[in-house]
N, C-alpha and C positions, 0 to 999 in steps of 0.2 A: 511258960511264956515262949520258949524256944520252939516247942512243939506247935504252938499256935501260929508262930511266924512261918514255920516250914509248911503247915497246912495252907496257909494264905498263898505262899509262893507257888506251891503245887497247883492250887486252884487257878491262880493267874496264868500259869504256864499252859495248862489244858485249855483255858478259855482262848488264849492267843493261838494255840495250835488249831482249835476248831475254826477261828476266824480265818486264819491262813488257808486252811483246808477248803473253806467255803469259796474264798476268792480265787483259789487255784482252779475251781471248777467253772467259774463264770468269766474270768478275766482273759484278755488277749495276750498270747505269749509273743514277745518281741524278740527277734533274733535274726542273724544273717546266715544263709547257706549259699552253696554254689552249684551250678550245673555246667556241664560241658555240652555244647550244642555243636553238631557236625552236619554239614551239607556239602554241596559240590564246591563251596568256596573254602572248605577247611573246617578246623575246630576253633571255636571261641568259648571263653569262660564268662558266665554271667552270675552276678550276685542276685539273690532272691530273699525277700524279706517276710517275716511273719506278720500278716495283717488280717488273718481270719480270727473269728471268735467262736468259742464253744458256746452252743446253746443249752445243751444238756448231755449227760451221759448216763447210761443204764448198766448197772453192775450185774453180772451173772457169776456162776460158780467156776467158770473155766474159760479158756480161750474161745473167742468168737471168730470163727473162720469162714462162715457162710456169707454169701452175698445177700444183704438185706433187701427186702422187697417192700415198697410202699404202695398200699392200695386203699383208697377211701379214707385217708387220714390216719392209717395204722401202719406200723413197721413191723414186718414179720421176719424173724431170723432164728437160727438155731445156734446152740453152744455145745462145746465139748462136755458140759455138765449133764448132757442127756436131756435137755429141755428144748422145746420150740416155745418162743416168746412172741407175744403180741403186745406192742406198746404204743402209746399215743405219739403220733409223729410231731406234735407241736411242743409237748411238755416232757415227753419221756416217761410218763407214768404208765404203770403195767395195766394192761386190759385183761389179759389172762395168760397162762402158761400151761404147757402140757408135757408131762414126763413120758419119756420113751424108755426102751430097754438098753439103750446104749448111746454113744456119742452121736450128736447130730452134726454131720459134716456136709451134707447136701444142701444146697440153697433151695428155698421154697419156691413154688410157683403158685400164683393165686389166680384161679379162673372161676368165673361165675359163683363167687361166694364160697369157694372151697380152697383150702390150702393143701397142696400136695408136697410131701417131702419124705426123705428117707433117713434111716438111722443105721448105725453099724451093727445092729442085730439082723440086717438083711431084710428089713421090712420097708415097704412103701405105705405111707399113711395118707389118709384123706380126712381133713379136719374142718369143721364149720369155722369160717373166717371170723364171725362175730362172736360166737360163744366159746370156741375152743373145744366143742364136743366132737369126739371121734366118730367119723362116719363109717370107715372101714379100714382094714389093713391087709396088705398082700405080702405073703412070705415068699421070698425068691429062693432061699436055700444057700445064698452066698452071704459073705460077711459084709462086703461093701457094695453100694450101688451108686450109680451116677445121679447127677441132678435130673429130676423129672421134667419132661417137656410134654405139654398138653396141646393136642391139635384134633379138632373134629370129634371131641368127646372121647379121645383115647389118650392115655398116658403112656409115654415111651420111656423106658429106663434100661440101662445096661448094668451088668454085674461084674464084680471083680472078686474072684474067690481068694481066700486067705491061704489056700494050699495049692502049690504048683501042680499042674496037670489036672486039676479039677475043672470040669467044663463050665463055661458061663454062657449066658444067653442075653439077647436083646428081647425084651418083653413089650407087648402091646396089651394094655390093661383098660378095660372099660372104665371111664372116669366116674361114672355114676354108681355102678354096682361094685366095682373092684374085682370083677371076674376077668380071668384071662381070655384074650381074643386069640393070640397066637404068640409063639416065641421062635426066635431064630438062633441056631447054634453055628458060630463060626468054627469050622472044622480044620482050618489051616493053621498049623503050628510052626513056630520057630523052634529049633533044637534047645531044649532046656527052658522053654517058656510056656506059660499057660496061654489062654486066649482071652484074657480079661478085657472087657470093653472099658477103656480108660477115658474116652471122650463122651461128653454128654451129647445125645443125639440132637440132630437138626432136621426139621421137616419143612419141605417146600414142594408145592405142585404135586402132592400125592406120593412123594418119595421121602423116606427116612434115610439119613446119612449118618455114619458113625465109623470110628476107627478102633482098632484092637492093638494089643501089644504083641501080635504076631506077624506085623509088617503089612497087614491088609487094611484097606479101607473099603467100606461096603455101601451100596445103595440098594434098598429094598422097597418094594411096593407096600404102601401103608395099609392097604386093605387085607392082603393075604400073607405078608411077610415073604413073598417070592423075591429071590435074588435078581436084581436087574443088571448090576455089574459090580465088579470088585476090582480094585487097584492094588498091584503089588509093587512096592518100591523097596529096593534092597536095603536090608538092615534098618528098617524104620520101626520105631516104637512110638505109637500115637499116645500122647501124653494127656494130662488131666485138664485139658482145655475142651471147648466144644467148637465145631466148625460154624461158620457163618455163611449163609447162602444169600447172595444178592445178584439179581440180574442174570441168573443162570450160572454163576461162578461160585464154587466153594473155596472159601478161604480158611486156612488152618495151619497150625504149626506143629512140628513133630520133632522127635528126638532121634538123631542118627549116630550109631556107634562108629567112631572113625579111627580107633587106634587099638593097639594090642592089650591095653589094660582094661579092667572091668569098669573104670569110670572115665574112659576116653570117649567123649561124646561131644557132638556139636548140634546145632538145631537148624533145620531148614524150614522155610515158610513157603507154602505152596498155594497156587491158584489152579483149581482143577474145574474143568467143564463138567457141569452137573449132569448132563445127559449121557455123555459118553464115558466119563471117567478119565479122560486124557488130561495130563498136566499142561497147563497153559504157560506158566512160568514158575520158577522157584528162586528163593533167595537164601543164601547161607548167611545166617545171623551170628554164628560164632558162639551161641548159647542155647540151651534148651528152652523151647517155646512152650509154655504151660498155660498161658492165659489166653483168653478168647478174643479174637479180633473184633474190631468195630470198624464199619465201612460208612464214611460220610463224604459225599460230594466228590467221588472219584479218588478218594484216599483211604487206605486201609491202615489202621492203627493197632499196634499190638506191643507186647513187652516180652522180653526174654532175659531171664536172669537179672541183670542189673541195668537194662537199657530200655528205652522207649523208642519205637520206630514209627516213621510215617512214610508210606510207600505208595507209589502210583499204581492204581488198581489195573491199569491196562497192560503195563509192561514189567512191573516189579521194580522200577527205578526208584532209588532212594530220594525222598524229598528232604527229610532231615531225620536225625536221631539224637537222642540226648542220653547222657548218663549222669545222674546226680551223684555227688560224692561228698564225704565228710572228711574234714582234716583234723588230725589229732597231734598234739605236741608228744613226740617220743621222749623217752627218758634221756636221749642224747641231744634233745632240744631241736631235732630235725622234725620236719612235718612228715606224718604218716597219712597216706591217702587210703580211704576205705570206700568201696563201691557196693552199697548194700543191695539186697534183693528187692526187686520191683514187684508190686502187686498187680492185680488186675486193674483195668482202667475204664473210664467212661468218657465220651465226647458229647458236649452239649453246648450250643450256641457259641461255637468258636473257641471253646476251652476244652483242653484235655485234663482230666483229673486222675491222679494215681497216687498210690502210697509207695513209700521207699523207707524201709527201716521203720522208725517211729515218727516220720513226717508225711503229711498230706500235701501234695503239690497241685498247683494249677498252672498250666502253661498254655500259650497261644497255639491253636491247632495248625495255623498256616506256617509259622516260623519256629515254633519250639520255645520261643522267649517266655521266660518265667514271669508269672503274674503275682503269686503269693504262695506261702506255705504255712502249715499249721503243725505244731509239735504235739503229739499225744504221749501217753504214758507207757505205750507198749507198741510192738510191731504191727503195722497195718497189713492185713491179708486181702481183704476184698471190700468193695464199696459200690454205692449207687448214689445217684443225684436226683433229687425231686423237689420242685418248688423253691429252687434257689438254696437248698440245703444239701450238704453232703453227708450221707450216713455211712459209717464204716465200722467194721468190727476189728478188734485188737487182741493181741496176745496178753493184755492185762485183764481180760475177762470182761471188758466193757464194750457197749455199742455207743459210738459217738454221733452227735449231730452237730455240725459245724457250718456257719455261715460266713460269707465274705462281705464286709462293709467297706465301701469306698469312702 
């Protein structure tokens, strides 16, 4: 009798657990957070409420750190479990997946029915977007590669070797055949550094731009790989973002070592003339700029460390910047303030979307005022917005699809 009762109680427990787990995946999470917004009138604090809803989430075997790409109703993304995934953008159901030889850190690029992406075994892969069938792979010889950029039937990637003083290259590869067109070797080194290409290349008007961790920024001819100009800025280490080229100006953020210690650094954000390589203006942000800038209507948006910036493209003047924070009750009953790391961002229809810790935020692009936020189960690394839905990867191994309902 007792055993029968215990079995019934256990069965009821697991049924309730399943129901709660289901509703946790589809219900709106309600709760308040705060952001500090600063402009020329000073700093103000604003509360922000969870009013977004989870549409679906797709589970992988490890962290999802790549920026998802949505094309023709399919979301493409990579995971640290070594797979590239294609899932239905509306319901999150799997279309296909492809196993590689290592972690997939690079964000995919989809052009003319082909998905291009890299893995930590040093290979660039080209895959049929509908079937997931491998078209070709190109081996670089280095462990890490940048996100691929495709322009005029050429794929551009940079490499970052796992061994110091091992030479790296910027590669130009035929997008159809996977054969090498040319490669460029950055020969200028900082003492004790390799020449890893740590920024994803940008292409505009027949020129490919990229930065290295040897303090140089380069501009090359896309057809031949010939050096057009290089910019040397003292003690700069170009980080894991990629430059954005708009109206002849290159926008990008970099790491500057500013103290005697190995971790004494701060971040400068630059606007550089694309033809001459001369700096137009720079802004000291006080933190390492690793995400890629977005330029909309004369404003450049970017994040560094734990802040989001909105800056005038003409002169570098601050319009606003904000820093989300979380408050925790310390054991002494005093408030402890934590400023988590901010992810990459997107700007669309007057809204800036970004992740901070395990929260997805939406703020007004003109003022920085908060609109809504959504809490995920893991840290948010990178995101994209398509069709009114925000897709983002998380350290809990899931890809999320979130929609805001007014």
